[in-house]
ModelCIF file with pLDDT and N, C-alpha, C, O atoms, coordinates in Angstrom:
data_MODEL
#
_entry.id   MODEL 
#
_entity.id                         1 
_entity.type                       polymer 
_entity.pdbx_number_of_molecules   1 
#
_entity_poly.entity_id                      1 
_entity_poly.type                           'polypeptide(L)' 
_entity_poly.nstd_linkage                   no 
_entity_poly.nstd_monomer                   no 
_entity_poly.pdbx_seq_one_letter_code       MVEYKLDEAKRLLSQTNLTVAEIAARLGYNNAQNFIRFFSKMTGVTPGKFRKLY 
_entity_poly.pdbx_seq_one_letter_code_can   MVEYKLDEAKRLLSQTNLTVAEIAARLGYNNAQNFIRFFSKMTGVTPGKFRKLY 
_entity_poly.pdbx_strand_id                 A 
#
loop_
_entity_poly_seq.entity_id 
_entity_poly_seq.num 
_entity_poly_seq.mon_id 
_entity_poly_seq.hetero 
1 1  MET n 
1 2  VAL n 
1 3  GLU n 
1 4  TYR n 
1 5  LYS n 
1 6  LEU n 
1 7  ASP n 
1 8  GLU n 
1 9  ALA n 
1 10 LYS n 
1 11 ARG n 
1 12 LEU n 
1 13 LEU n 
1 14 SER n 
1 15 GLN n 
1 16 THR n 
1 17 ASN n 
1 18 LEU n 
1 19 THR n 
1 20 VAL n 
1 21 ALA n 
1 22 GLU n 
1 23 ILE n 
1 24 ALA n 
1 25 ALA n 
1 26 ARG n 
1 27 LEU n 
1 28 GLY n 
1 29 TYR n 
1 30 ASN n 
1 31 ASN n 
1 32 ALA n 
1 33 GLN n 
1 34 ASN n 
1 35 PHE n 
1 36 ILE n 
1 37 ARG n 
1 38 PHE n 
1 39 PHE n 
1 40 SER n 
1 41 LYS n 
1 42 MET n 
1 43 THR n 
1 44 GLY n 
1 45 VAL n 
1 46 THR n 
1 47 PRO n 
1 48 GLY n 
1 49 LYS n 
1 50 PHE n 
1 51 ARG n 
1 52 LYS n 
1 53 LEU n 
1 54 TYR n 
#
_struct_asym.id          A 
_struct_asym.entity_id   1 
#
loop_
_ma_qa_metric.id 
_ma_qa_metric.mode 
_ma_qa_metric.name 
_ma_qa_metric.software_group_id 
_ma_qa_metric.type 
1 global pLDDT . pLDDT 
2 local  pLDDT . pLDDT 
#
_ma_qa_metric_global.metric_id      1 
_ma_qa_metric_global.metric_value   97.07 
_ma_qa_metric_global.model_id       1 
_ma_qa_metric_global.ordinal_id     1 
#
loop_
_ma_qa_metric_local.label_asym_id 
_ma_qa_metric_local.label_comp_id 
_ma_qa_metric_local.label_seq_id 
_ma_qa_metric_local.metric_id 
_ma_qa_metric_local.metric_value 
_ma_qa_metric_local.model_id 
_ma_qa_metric_local.ordinal_id 
A MET 1  2 88.00 1 1  
A VAL 2  2 93.00 1 2  
A GLU 3  2 96.00 1 3  
A TYR 4  2 96.00 1 4  
A LYS 5  2 97.00 1 5  
A LEU 6  2 97.00 1 6  
A ASP 7  2 98.00 1 7  
A GLU 8  2 98.00 1 8  
A ALA 9  2 98.00 1 9  
A LYS 10 2 98.00 1 10 
A ARG 11 2 98.00 1 11 
A LEU 12 2 98.00 1 12 
A LEU 13 2 98.00 1 13 
A SER 14 2 98.00 1 14 
A GLN 15 2 98.00 1 15 
A THR 16 2 98.00 1 16 
A ASN 17 2 97.00 1 17 
A LEU 18 2 98.00 1 18 
A THR 19 2 98.00 1 19 
A VAL 20 2 98.00 1 20 
A ALA 21 2 98.00 1 21 
A GLU 22 2 98.00 1 22 
A ILE 23 2 98.00 1 23 
A ALA 24 2 98.00 1 24 
A ALA 25 2 98.00 1 25 
A ARG 26 2 98.00 1 26 
A LEU 27 2 98.00 1 27 
A GLY 28 2 97.00 1 28 
A TYR 29 2 97.00 1 29 
A ASN 30 2 95.00 1 30 
A ASN 31 2 96.00 1 31 
A ALA 32 2 97.00 1 32 
A GLN 33 2 98.00 1 33 
A ASN 34 2 97.00 1 34 
A PHE 35 2 98.00 1 35 
A ILE 36 2 98.00 1 36 
A ARG 37 2 98.00 1 37 
A PHE 38 2 97.00 1 38 
A PHE 39 2 98.00 1 39 
A SER 40 2 98.00 1 40 
A LYS 41 2 98.00 1 41 
A MET 42 2 97.00 1 42 
A THR 43 2 98.00 1 43 
A GLY 44 2 98.00 1 44 
A VAL 45 2 98.00 1 45 
A THR 46 2 98.00 1 46 
A PRO 47 2 98.00 1 47 
A GLY 48 2 97.00 1 48 
A LYS 49 2 98.00 1 49 
A PHE 50 2 98.00 1 50 
A ARG 51 2 97.00 1 51 
A LYS 52 2 96.00 1 52 
A LEU 53 2 94.00 1 53 
A TYR 54 2 89.00 1 54 
#
loop_
_atom_site.group_PDB 
_atom_site.id 
_atom_site.type_symbol 
_atom_site.label_atom_id 
_atom_site.label_alt_id 
_atom_site.label_comp_id 
_atom_site.label_asym_id 
_atom_site.label_entity_id 
_atom_site.label_seq_id 
_atom_site.pdbx_PDB_ins_code 
_atom_site.Cartn_x 
_atom_site.Cartn_y 
_atom_site.Cartn_z 
_atom_site.occupancy 
_atom_site.B_iso_or_equiv 
_atom_site.pdbx_formal_charge 
_atom_site.auth_seq_id 
_atom_site.auth_comp_id 
_atom_site.auth_asym_id 
_atom_site.auth_atom_id 
_atom_site.pdbx_PDB_model_num 
ATOM 1   N N  . MET A 1 1  ? 111.748 103.962 98.828  1.00 88.00 ? 1  MET A N  1 
ATOM 2   C CA . MET A 1 1  ? 111.340 103.052 97.640  1.00 88.00 ? 1  MET A CA 1 
ATOM 3   C C  . MET A 1 1  ? 111.605 101.650 97.967  1.00 88.00 ? 1  MET A C  1 
ATOM 4   O O  . MET A 1 1  ? 110.714 100.804 97.892  1.00 88.00 ? 1  MET A O  1 
ATOM 5   N N  . VAL A 1 2  ? 112.753 101.387 98.313  1.00 93.00 ? 2  VAL A N  1 
ATOM 6   C CA . VAL A 1 2  ? 113.026 99.963  98.656  1.00 93.00 ? 2  VAL A CA 1 
ATOM 7   C C  . VAL A 1 2  ? 112.364 99.446  99.786  1.00 93.00 ? 2  VAL A C  1 
ATOM 8   O O  . VAL A 1 2  ? 112.043 98.259  99.843  1.00 93.00 ? 2  VAL A O  1 
ATOM 9   N N  . GLU A 1 3  ? 112.095 100.395 100.855 1.00 96.00 ? 3  GLU A N  1 
ATOM 10  C CA . GLU A 1 3  ? 111.406 99.954  102.101 1.00 96.00 ? 3  GLU A CA 1 
ATOM 11  C C  . GLU A 1 3  ? 109.725 99.687  101.573 1.00 96.00 ? 3  GLU A C  1 
ATOM 12  O O  . GLU A 1 3  ? 109.091 98.698  101.940 1.00 96.00 ? 3  GLU A O  1 
ATOM 13  N N  . TYR A 1 4  ? 109.227 100.620 100.774 1.00 96.00 ? 4  TYR A N  1 
ATOM 14  C CA . TYR A 1 4  ? 107.871 100.600 100.387 1.00 96.00 ? 4  TYR A CA 1 
ATOM 15  C C  . TYR A 1 4  ? 107.559 99.029  99.576  1.00 96.00 ? 4  TYR A C  1 
ATOM 16  O O  . TYR A 1 4  ? 106.613 98.259  99.747  1.00 96.00 ? 4  TYR A O  1 
ATOM 17  N N  . LYS A 1 5  ? 108.727 98.918  98.666  1.00 97.00 ? 5  LYS A N  1 
ATOM 18  C CA . LYS A 1 5  ? 108.453 97.737  97.926  1.00 97.00 ? 5  LYS A CA 1 
ATOM 19  C C  . LYS A 1 5  ? 108.533 96.429  98.749  1.00 97.00 ? 5  LYS A C  1 
ATOM 20  O O  . LYS A 1 5  ? 107.838 95.471  98.414  1.00 97.00 ? 5  LYS A O  1 
ATOM 21  N N  . LEU A 1 6  ? 109.271 96.369  99.702  1.00 97.00 ? 6  LEU A N  1 
ATOM 22  C CA . LEU A 1 6  ? 109.594 95.097  100.660 1.00 97.00 ? 6  LEU A CA 1 
ATOM 23  C C  . LEU A 1 6  ? 108.462 95.101  101.598 1.00 97.00 ? 6  LEU A C  1 
ATOM 24  O O  . LEU A 1 6  ? 108.187 94.024  102.127 1.00 97.00 ? 6  LEU A O  1 
ATOM 25  N N  . ASP A 1 7  ? 107.838 96.023  101.857 1.00 98.00 ? 7  ASP A N  1 
ATOM 26  C CA . ASP A 1 7  ? 106.448 96.181  102.769 1.00 98.00 ? 7  ASP A CA 1 
ATOM 27  C C  . ASP A 1 7  ? 105.328 95.725  102.053 1.00 98.00 ? 7  ASP A C  1 
ATOM 28  O O  . ASP A 1 7  ? 104.457 95.011  102.551 1.00 98.00 ? 7  ASP A O  1 
ATOM 29  N N  . GLU A 1 8  ? 105.337 96.169  100.767 1.00 98.00 ? 8  GLU A N  1 
ATOM 30  C CA . GLU A 1 8  ? 104.283 95.825  99.946  1.00 98.00 ? 8  GLU A CA 1 
ATOM 31  C C  . GLU A 1 8  ? 104.289 94.378  99.430  1.00 98.00 ? 8  GLU A C  1 
ATOM 32  O O  . GLU A 1 8  ? 103.219 93.777  99.330  1.00 98.00 ? 8  GLU A O  1 
ATOM 33  N N  . ALA A 1 9  ? 105.293 93.876  99.143  1.00 98.00 ? 9  ALA A N  1 
ATOM 34  C CA . ALA A 1 9  ? 105.856 92.503  98.831  1.00 98.00 ? 9  ALA A CA 1 
ATOM 35  C C  . ALA A 1 9  ? 105.178 91.640  99.907  1.00 98.00 ? 9  ALA A C  1 
ATOM 36  O O  . ALA A 1 9  ? 104.337 90.783  99.636  1.00 98.00 ? 9  ALA A O  1 
ATOM 37  N N  . LYS A 1 10 ? 105.673 91.975  101.350 1.00 98.00 ? 10 LYS A N  1 
ATOM 38  C CA . LYS A 1 10 ? 105.309 91.057  102.404 1.00 98.00 ? 10 LYS A CA 1 
ATOM 39  C C  . LYS A 1 10 ? 103.868 91.142  102.594 1.00 98.00 ? 10 LYS A C  1 
ATOM 40  O O  . LYS A 1 10 ? 103.295 90.111  102.945 1.00 98.00 ? 10 LYS A O  1 
ATOM 41  N N  . ARG A 1 11 ? 103.050 92.428  102.381 1.00 98.00 ? 11 ARG A N  1 
ATOM 42  C CA . ARG A 1 11 ? 101.828 92.377  102.632 1.00 98.00 ? 11 ARG A CA 1 
ATOM 43  C C  . ARG A 1 11 ? 101.004 91.328  101.586 1.00 98.00 ? 11 ARG A C  1 
ATOM 44  O O  . ARG A 1 11 ? 100.046 90.617  101.887 1.00 98.00 ? 11 ARG A O  1 
ATOM 45  N N  . LEU A 1 12 ? 101.643 91.443  100.311 1.00 98.00 ? 12 LEU A N  1 
ATOM 46  C CA . LEU A 1 12 ? 100.756 90.858  99.282  1.00 98.00 ? 12 LEU A CA 1 
ATOM 47  C C  . LEU A 1 12 ? 101.124 89.092  99.553  1.00 98.00 ? 12 LEU A C  1 
ATOM 48  O O  . LEU A 1 12 ? 100.257 88.242  99.351  1.00 98.00 ? 12 LEU A O  1 
ATOM 49  N N  . LEU A 1 13 ? 102.314 88.788  99.957  1.00 98.00 ? 13 LEU A N  1 
ATOM 50  C CA . LEU A 1 13 ? 102.681 87.402  100.034 1.00 98.00 ? 13 LEU A CA 1 
ATOM 51  C C  . LEU A 1 13 ? 101.612 86.982  101.101 1.00 98.00 ? 13 LEU A C  1 
ATOM 52  O O  . LEU A 1 13 ? 100.918 85.992  100.866 1.00 98.00 ? 13 LEU A O  1 
ATOM 53  N N  . SER A 1 14 ? 101.445 87.700  102.280 1.00 98.00 ? 14 SER A N  1 
ATOM 54  C CA . SER A 1 14 ? 100.896 87.315  103.466 1.00 98.00 ? 14 SER A CA 1 
ATOM 55  C C  . SER A 1 14 ? 99.265  87.385  103.163 1.00 98.00 ? 14 SER A C  1 
ATOM 56  O O  . SER A 1 14 ? 98.562  86.471  103.593 1.00 98.00 ? 14 SER A O  1 
ATOM 57  N N  . GLN A 1 15 ? 98.773  88.292  102.545 1.00 98.00 ? 15 GLN A N  1 
ATOM 58  C CA . GLN A 1 15 ? 97.487  88.408  102.491 1.00 98.00 ? 15 GLN A CA 1 
ATOM 59  C C  . GLN A 1 15 ? 96.700  88.236  101.162 1.00 98.00 ? 15 GLN A C  1 
ATOM 60  O O  . GLN A 1 15 ? 95.562  88.699  101.079 1.00 98.00 ? 15 GLN A O  1 
ATOM 61  N N  . THR A 1 16 ? 97.276  87.583  100.122 1.00 98.00 ? 16 THR A N  1 
ATOM 62  C CA . THR A 1 16 ? 96.742  87.359  98.707  1.00 98.00 ? 16 THR A CA 1 
ATOM 63  C C  . THR A 1 16 ? 97.316  86.024  98.214  1.00 98.00 ? 16 THR A C  1 
ATOM 64  O O  . THR A 1 16 ? 98.300  85.427  98.651  1.00 98.00 ? 16 THR A O  1 
ATOM 65  N N  . ASN A 1 17 ? 96.504  85.685  97.222  1.00 97.00 ? 17 ASN A N  1 
ATOM 66  C CA . ASN A 1 17 ? 96.970  84.248  96.678  1.00 97.00 ? 17 ASN A CA 1 
ATOM 67  C C  . ASN A 1 17 ? 97.912  84.581  95.336  1.00 97.00 ? 17 ASN A C  1 
ATOM 68  O O  . ASN A 1 17 ? 98.376  83.713  94.596  1.00 97.00 ? 17 ASN A O  1 
ATOM 69  N N  . LEU A 1 18 ? 98.077  85.884  95.196  1.00 98.00 ? 18 LEU A N  1 
ATOM 70  C CA . LEU A 1 18 ? 99.104  86.080  94.079  1.00 98.00 ? 18 LEU A CA 1 
ATOM 71  C C  . LEU A 1 18 ? 100.303 85.302  94.035  1.00 98.00 ? 18 LEU A C  1 
ATOM 72  O O  . LEU A 1 18 ? 100.947 85.051  95.054  1.00 98.00 ? 18 LEU A O  1 
ATOM 73  N N  . THR A 1 19 ? 100.646 84.886  92.821  1.00 98.00 ? 19 THR A N  1 
ATOM 74  C CA . THR A 1 19 ? 101.840 84.308  92.488  1.00 98.00 ? 19 THR A CA 1 
ATOM 75  C C  . THR A 1 19 ? 102.946 85.250  92.756  1.00 98.00 ? 19 THR A C  1 
ATOM 76  O O  . THR A 1 19 ? 102.798 86.471  92.772  1.00 98.00 ? 19 THR A O  1 
ATOM 77  N N  . VAL A 1 20 ? 104.139 84.591  92.982  1.00 98.00 ? 20 VAL A N  1 
ATOM 78  C CA . VAL A 1 20 ? 105.339 85.469  92.980  1.00 98.00 ? 20 VAL A CA 1 
ATOM 79  C C  . VAL A 1 20 ? 105.563 86.371  91.821  1.00 98.00 ? 20 VAL A C  1 
ATOM 80  O O  . VAL A 1 20 ? 105.782 87.582  91.835  1.00 98.00 ? 20 VAL A O  1 
ATOM 81  N N  . ALA A 1 21 ? 105.473 85.612  90.882  1.00 98.00 ? 21 ALA A N  1 
ATOM 82  C CA . ALA A 1 21 ? 105.477 86.231  89.466  1.00 98.00 ? 21 ALA A CA 1 
ATOM 83  C C  . ALA A 1 21 ? 104.613 87.318  89.451  1.00 98.00 ? 21 ALA A C  1 
ATOM 84  O O  . ALA A 1 21 ? 105.139 88.388  89.145  1.00 98.00 ? 21 ALA A O  1 
ATOM 85  N N  . GLU A 1 22 ? 103.353 87.324  89.717  1.00 98.00 ? 22 GLU A N  1 
ATOM 86  C CA . GLU A 1 22 ? 102.467 88.399  89.777  1.00 98.00 ? 22 GLU A CA 1 
ATOM 87  C C  . GLU A 1 22 ? 102.718 89.486  90.571  1.00 98.00 ? 22 GLU A C  1 
ATOM 88  O O  . GLU A 1 22 ? 102.518 90.633  90.171  1.00 98.00 ? 22 GLU A O  1 
ATOM 89  N N  . ILE A 1 23 ? 103.237 89.165  91.913  1.00 98.00 ? 23 ILE A N  1 
ATOM 90  C CA . ILE A 1 23 ? 103.785 90.307  92.873  1.00 98.00 ? 23 ILE A CA 1 
ATOM 91  C C  . ILE A 1 23 ? 104.947 90.947  92.308  1.00 98.00 ? 23 ILE A C  1 
ATOM 92  O O  . ILE A 1 23 ? 105.098 92.156  92.486  1.00 98.00 ? 23 ILE A O  1 
ATOM 93  N N  . ALA A 1 24 ? 105.851 90.226  91.597  1.00 98.00 ? 24 ALA A N  1 
ATOM 94  C CA . ALA A 1 24 ? 106.906 90.892  91.085  1.00 98.00 ? 24 ALA A CA 1 
ATOM 95  C C  . ALA A 1 24 ? 106.713 92.026  89.976  1.00 98.00 ? 24 ALA A C  1 
ATOM 96  O O  . ALA A 1 24 ? 107.307 93.100  89.876  1.00 98.00 ? 24 ALA A O  1 
ATOM 97  N N  . ALA A 1 25 ? 105.782 91.516  89.228  1.00 98.00 ? 25 ALA A N  1 
ATOM 98  C CA . ALA A 1 25 ? 105.330 92.500  88.156  1.00 98.00 ? 25 ALA A CA 1 
ATOM 99  C C  . ALA A 1 25 ? 104.622 93.639  88.701  1.00 98.00 ? 25 ALA A C  1 
ATOM 100 O O  . ALA A 1 25 ? 104.857 94.709  88.141  1.00 98.00 ? 25 ALA A O  1 
ATOM 101 N N  . ARG A 1 26 ? 103.739 93.649  89.753  1.00 98.00 ? 26 ARG A N  1 
ATOM 102 C CA . ARG A 1 26 ? 102.909 94.689  90.525  1.00 98.00 ? 26 ARG A CA 1 
ATOM 103 C C  . ARG A 1 26 ? 104.015 95.614  90.862  1.00 98.00 ? 26 ARG A C  1 
ATOM 104 O O  . ARG A 1 26 ? 103.934 96.767  90.438  1.00 98.00 ? 26 ARG A O  1 
ATOM 105 N N  . LEU A 1 27 ? 105.146 95.220  91.645  1.00 98.00 ? 27 LEU A N  1 
ATOM 106 C CA . LEU A 1 27 ? 106.232 95.993  91.987  1.00 98.00 ? 27 LEU A CA 1 
ATOM 107 C C  . LEU A 1 27 ? 107.088 96.549  91.191  1.00 98.00 ? 27 LEU A C  1 
ATOM 108 O O  . LEU A 1 27 ? 107.996 97.295  91.560  1.00 98.00 ? 27 LEU A O  1 
ATOM 109 N N  . GLY A 1 28 ? 106.816 96.172  89.885  1.00 97.00 ? 28 GLY A N  1 
ATOM 110 C CA . GLY A 1 28 ? 107.639 96.849  88.564  1.00 97.00 ? 28 GLY A CA 1 
ATOM 111 C C  . GLY A 1 28 ? 108.926 95.944  88.354  1.00 97.00 ? 28 GLY A C  1 
ATOM 112 O O  . GLY A 1 28 ? 109.977 96.416  87.922  1.00 97.00 ? 28 GLY A O  1 
ATOM 113 N N  . TYR A 1 29 ? 108.784 94.776  88.651  1.00 97.00 ? 29 TYR A N  1 
ATOM 114 C CA . TYR A 1 29 ? 110.070 93.782  88.201  1.00 97.00 ? 29 TYR A CA 1 
ATOM 115 C C  . TYR A 1 29 ? 109.679 93.231  86.903  1.00 97.00 ? 29 TYR A C  1 
ATOM 116 O O  . TYR A 1 29 ? 108.552 92.748  86.804  1.00 97.00 ? 29 TYR A O  1 
ATOM 117 N N  . ASN A 1 30 ? 110.433 93.242  85.936  1.00 95.00 ? 30 ASN A N  1 
ATOM 118 C CA . ASN A 1 30 ? 110.262 92.608  84.580  1.00 95.00 ? 30 ASN A CA 1 
ATOM 119 C C  . ASN A 1 30 ? 110.448 91.124  84.567  1.00 95.00 ? 30 ASN A C  1 
ATOM 120 O O  . ASN A 1 30 ? 109.937 90.325  83.782  1.00 95.00 ? 30 ASN A O  1 
ATOM 121 N N  . ASN A 1 31 ? 111.447 90.827  85.787  1.00 96.00 ? 31 ASN A N  1 
ATOM 122 C CA . ASN A 1 31 ? 111.692 89.524  85.985  1.00 96.00 ? 31 ASN A CA 1 
ATOM 123 C C  . ASN A 1 31 ? 111.643 88.925  87.348  1.00 96.00 ? 31 ASN A C  1 
ATOM 124 O O  . ASN A 1 31 ? 112.314 89.281  88.317  1.00 96.00 ? 31 ASN A O  1 
ATOM 125 N N  . ALA A 1 32 ? 110.654 87.851  87.289  1.00 97.00 ? 32 ALA A N  1 
ATOM 126 C CA . ALA A 1 32 ? 110.563 87.446  88.800  1.00 97.00 ? 32 ALA A CA 1 
ATOM 127 C C  . ALA A 1 32 ? 111.633 87.018  89.451  1.00 97.00 ? 32 ALA A C  1 
ATOM 128 O O  . ALA A 1 32 ? 111.643 87.039  90.681  1.00 97.00 ? 32 ALA A O  1 
ATOM 129 N N  . GLN A 1 33 ? 112.699 86.564  88.728  1.00 98.00 ? 33 GLN A N  1 
ATOM 130 C CA . GLN A 1 33 ? 113.887 86.097  89.331  1.00 98.00 ? 33 GLN A CA 1 
ATOM 131 C C  . GLN A 1 33 ? 114.598 87.377  90.214  1.00 98.00 ? 33 GLN A C  1 
ATOM 132 O O  . GLN A 1 33 ? 114.961 87.271  91.385  1.00 98.00 ? 33 GLN A O  1 
ATOM 133 N N  . ASN A 1 34 ? 114.702 88.517  89.445  1.00 97.00 ? 34 ASN A N  1 
ATOM 134 C CA . ASN A 1 34 ? 115.254 89.610  90.143  1.00 97.00 ? 34 ASN A CA 1 
ATOM 135 C C  . ASN A 1 34 ? 114.644 89.991  91.485  1.00 97.00 ? 34 ASN A C  1 
ATOM 136 O O  . ASN A 1 34 ? 115.314 90.375  92.444  1.00 97.00 ? 34 ASN A O  1 
ATOM 137 N N  . PHE A 1 35 ? 113.137 89.838  91.480  1.00 98.00 ? 35 PHE A N  1 
ATOM 138 C CA . PHE A 1 35 ? 112.555 90.174  92.569  1.00 98.00 ? 35 PHE A CA 1 
ATOM 139 C C  . PHE A 1 35 ? 112.875 89.148  93.710  1.00 98.00 ? 35 PHE A C  1 
ATOM 140 O O  . PHE A 1 35 ? 113.178 89.578  94.823  1.00 98.00 ? 35 PHE A O  1 
ATOM 141 N N  . ILE A 1 36 ? 112.822 87.937  93.486  1.00 98.00 ? 36 ILE A N  1 
ATOM 142 C CA . ILE A 1 36 ? 113.212 86.973  94.383  1.00 98.00 ? 36 ILE A CA 1 
ATOM 143 C C  . ILE A 1 36 ? 114.477 86.881  94.934  1.00 98.00 ? 36 ILE A C  1 
ATOM 144 O O  . ILE A 1 36 ? 114.612 86.342  96.032  1.00 98.00 ? 36 ILE A O  1 
ATOM 145 N N  . ARG A 1 37 ? 115.652 87.439  94.185  1.00 98.00 ? 37 ARG A N  1 
ATOM 146 C CA . ARG A 1 37 ? 116.924 87.880  94.541  1.00 98.00 ? 37 ARG A CA 1 
ATOM 147 C C  . ARG A 1 37 ? 116.884 89.129  95.674  1.00 98.00 ? 37 ARG A C  1 
ATOM 148 O O  . ARG A 1 37 ? 117.464 89.099  96.759  1.00 98.00 ? 37 ARG A O  1 
ATOM 149 N N  . PHE A 1 38 ? 116.184 90.066  95.235  1.00 97.00 ? 38 PHE A N  1 
ATOM 150 C CA . PHE A 1 38 ? 116.024 91.433  96.148  1.00 97.00 ? 38 PHE A CA 1 
ATOM 151 C C  . PHE A 1 38 ? 115.447 90.937  97.391  1.00 97.00 ? 38 PHE A C  1 
ATOM 152 O O  . PHE A 1 38 ? 116.051 91.065  98.456  1.00 97.00 ? 38 PHE A O  1 
ATOM 153 N N  . PHE A 1 39 ? 114.200 90.324  97.298  1.00 98.00 ? 39 PHE A N  1 
ATOM 154 C CA . PHE A 1 39 ? 113.484 89.820  98.571  1.00 98.00 ? 39 PHE A CA 1 
ATOM 155 C C  . PHE A 1 39 ? 114.336 88.934  99.349  1.00 98.00 ? 39 PHE A C  1 
ATOM 156 O O  . PHE A 1 39 ? 114.384 89.020  100.576 1.00 98.00 ? 39 PHE A O  1 
ATOM 157 N N  . SER A 1 40 ? 115.079 88.001  98.616  1.00 98.00 ? 40 SER A N  1 
ATOM 158 C CA . SER A 1 40 ? 115.922 86.942  99.476  1.00 98.00 ? 40 SER A CA 1 
ATOM 159 C C  . SER A 1 40 ? 117.084 87.776  100.312 1.00 98.00 ? 40 SER A C  1 
ATOM 160 O O  . SER A 1 40 ? 117.349 87.591  101.500 1.00 98.00 ? 40 SER A O  1 
ATOM 161 N N  . LYS A 1 41 ? 117.691 88.694  99.469  1.00 98.00 ? 41 LYS A N  1 
ATOM 162 C CA . LYS A 1 41 ? 118.836 89.537  99.801  1.00 98.00 ? 41 LYS A CA 1 
ATOM 163 C C  . LYS A 1 41 ? 118.299 90.507  101.288 1.00 98.00 ? 41 LYS A C  1 
ATOM 164 O O  . LYS A 1 41 ? 119.092 90.681  102.213 1.00 98.00 ? 41 LYS A O  1 
ATOM 165 N N  . MET A 1 42 ? 117.067 90.993  101.323 1.00 97.00 ? 42 MET A N  1 
ATOM 166 C CA . MET A 1 42 ? 116.512 91.938  102.126 1.00 97.00 ? 42 MET A CA 1 
ATOM 167 C C  . MET A 1 42 ? 116.048 91.382  103.416 1.00 97.00 ? 42 MET A C  1 
ATOM 168 O O  . MET A 1 42 ? 116.039 92.017  104.471 1.00 97.00 ? 42 MET A O  1 
ATOM 169 N N  . THR A 1 43 ? 115.687 90.229  103.275 1.00 98.00 ? 43 THR A N  1 
ATOM 170 C CA . THR A 1 43 ? 114.698 89.331  104.318 1.00 98.00 ? 43 THR A CA 1 
ATOM 171 C C  . THR A 1 43 ? 115.540 87.897  104.745 1.00 98.00 ? 43 THR A C  1 
ATOM 172 O O  . THR A 1 43 ? 115.319 87.230  105.756 1.00 98.00 ? 43 THR A O  1 
ATOM 173 N N  . GLY A 1 44 ? 116.396 87.658  103.863 1.00 98.00 ? 44 GLY A N  1 
ATOM 174 C CA . GLY A 1 44 ? 117.135 86.313  104.355 1.00 98.00 ? 44 GLY A CA 1 
ATOM 175 C C  . GLY A 1 44 ? 116.272 85.096  103.970 1.00 98.00 ? 44 GLY A C  1 
ATOM 176 O O  . GLY A 1 44 ? 116.727 83.963  104.128 1.00 98.00 ? 44 GLY A O  1 
ATOM 177 N N  . VAL A 1 45 ? 115.145 85.281  103.511 1.00 98.00 ? 45 VAL A N  1 
ATOM 178 C CA . VAL A 1 45 ? 114.188 84.038  103.108 1.00 98.00 ? 45 VAL A CA 1 
ATOM 179 C C  . VAL A 1 45 ? 113.651 84.395  101.788 1.00 98.00 ? 45 VAL A C  1 
ATOM 180 O O  . VAL A 1 45 ? 113.534 85.580  101.478 1.00 98.00 ? 45 VAL A O  1 
ATOM 181 N N  . THR A 1 46 ? 113.275 83.326  100.888 1.00 98.00 ? 46 THR A N  1 
ATOM 182 C CA . THR A 1 46 ? 112.688 83.484  99.489  1.00 98.00 ? 46 THR A CA 1 
ATOM 183 C C  . THR A 1 46 ? 111.164 83.989  99.681  1.00 98.00 ? 46 THR A C  1 
ATOM 184 O O  . THR A 1 46 ? 110.629 83.907  100.786 1.00 98.00 ? 46 THR A O  1 
ATOM 185 N N  . PRO A 1 47 ? 110.671 84.372  98.860  1.00 98.00 ? 47 PRO A N  1 
ATOM 186 C CA . PRO A 1 47 ? 109.375 84.992  98.933  1.00 98.00 ? 47 PRO A CA 1 
ATOM 187 C C  . PRO A 1 47 ? 108.335 83.932  99.171  1.00 98.00 ? 47 PRO A C  1 
ATOM 188 O O  . PRO A 1 47 ? 107.336 84.184  99.845  1.00 98.00 ? 47 PRO A O  1 
ATOM 189 N N  . GLY A 1 48 ? 108.618 82.353  98.452  1.00 97.00 ? 48 GLY A N  1 
ATOM 190 C CA . GLY A 1 48 ? 107.830 81.363  98.858  1.00 97.00 ? 48 GLY A CA 1 
ATOM 191 C C  . GLY A 1 48 ? 107.990 80.684  100.325 1.00 97.00 ? 48 GLY A C  1 
ATOM 192 O O  . GLY A 1 48 ? 107.075 80.061  100.863 1.00 97.00 ? 48 GLY A O  1 
ATOM 193 N N  . LYS A 1 49 ? 109.161 80.866  100.855 1.00 98.00 ? 49 LYS A N  1 
ATOM 194 C CA . LYS A 1 49 ? 109.228 80.417  102.085 1.00 98.00 ? 49 LYS A CA 1 
ATOM 195 C C  . LYS A 1 49 ? 108.501 81.462  103.174 1.00 98.00 ? 49 LYS A C  1 
ATOM 196 O O  . LYS A 1 49 ? 107.747 81.048  104.055 1.00 98.00 ? 49 LYS A O  1 
ATOM 197 N N  . PHE A 1 50 ? 108.822 82.824  102.995 1.00 98.00 ? 50 PHE A N  1 
ATOM 198 C CA . PHE A 1 50 ? 107.939 83.697  103.694 1.00 98.00 ? 50 PHE A CA 1 
ATOM 199 C C  . PHE A 1 50 ? 106.450 83.467  103.589 1.00 98.00 ? 50 PHE A C  1 
ATOM 200 O O  . PHE A 1 50 ? 105.719 83.471  104.579 1.00 98.00 ? 50 PHE A O  1 
ATOM 201 N N  . ARG A 1 51 ? 106.061 83.284  102.460 1.00 97.00 ? 51 ARG A N  1 
ATOM 202 C CA . ARG A 1 51 ? 104.644 83.176  102.527 1.00 97.00 ? 51 ARG A CA 1 
ATOM 203 C C  . ARG A 1 51 ? 104.267 81.750  103.221 1.00 97.00 ? 51 ARG A C  1 
ATOM 204 O O  . ARG A 1 51 ? 103.117 81.633  103.645 1.00 97.00 ? 51 ARG A O  1 
ATOM 205 N N  . LYS A 1 52 ? 105.080 80.772  103.345 1.00 96.00 ? 52 LYS A N  1 
ATOM 206 C CA . LYS A 1 52 ? 104.482 79.444  104.160 1.00 96.00 ? 52 LYS A CA 1 
ATOM 207 C C  . LYS A 1 52 ? 104.663 80.027  105.749 1.00 96.00 ? 52 LYS A C  1 
ATOM 208 O O  . LYS A 1 52 ? 103.770 79.789  106.562 1.00 96.00 ? 52 LYS A O  1 
ATOM 209 N N  . LEU A 1 53 ? 105.866 80.801  106.145 1.00 94.00 ? 53 LEU A N  1 
ATOM 210 C CA . LEU A 1 53 ? 105.872 81.411  107.465 1.00 94.00 ? 53 LEU A CA 1 
ATOM 211 C C  . LEU A 1 53 ? 105.011 82.008  107.945 1.00 94.00 ? 53 LEU A C  1 
ATOM 212 O O  . LEU A 1 53 ? 104.678 81.808  109.113 1.00 94.00 ? 53 LEU A O  1 
ATOM 213 N N  . TYR A 1 54 ? 104.358 82.999  107.083 1.00 89.00 ? 54 TYR A N  1 
ATOM 214 C CA . TYR A 1 54 ? 103.454 84.110  107.436 1.00 89.00 ? 54 TYR A CA 1 
ATOM 215 C C  . TYR A 1 54 ? 101.924 83.857  106.711 1.00 89.00 ? 54 TYR A C  1 
ATOM 216 O O  . TYR A 1 54 ? 101.018 84.673  106.880 1.00 89.00 ? 54 TYR A O  1 
#
């Protein structure tokens, strides 16, 4: 489940213009901050930085 959420987050960040908050909601996070924390912990970069890189 964690792997799926991470892969889906990466896909949505790199292939869509959805906001980080919209992506967080799609992945079942009530709070975008929790999603940002999870993503940063797993990848070492914030979702915004990841989007700029990819």
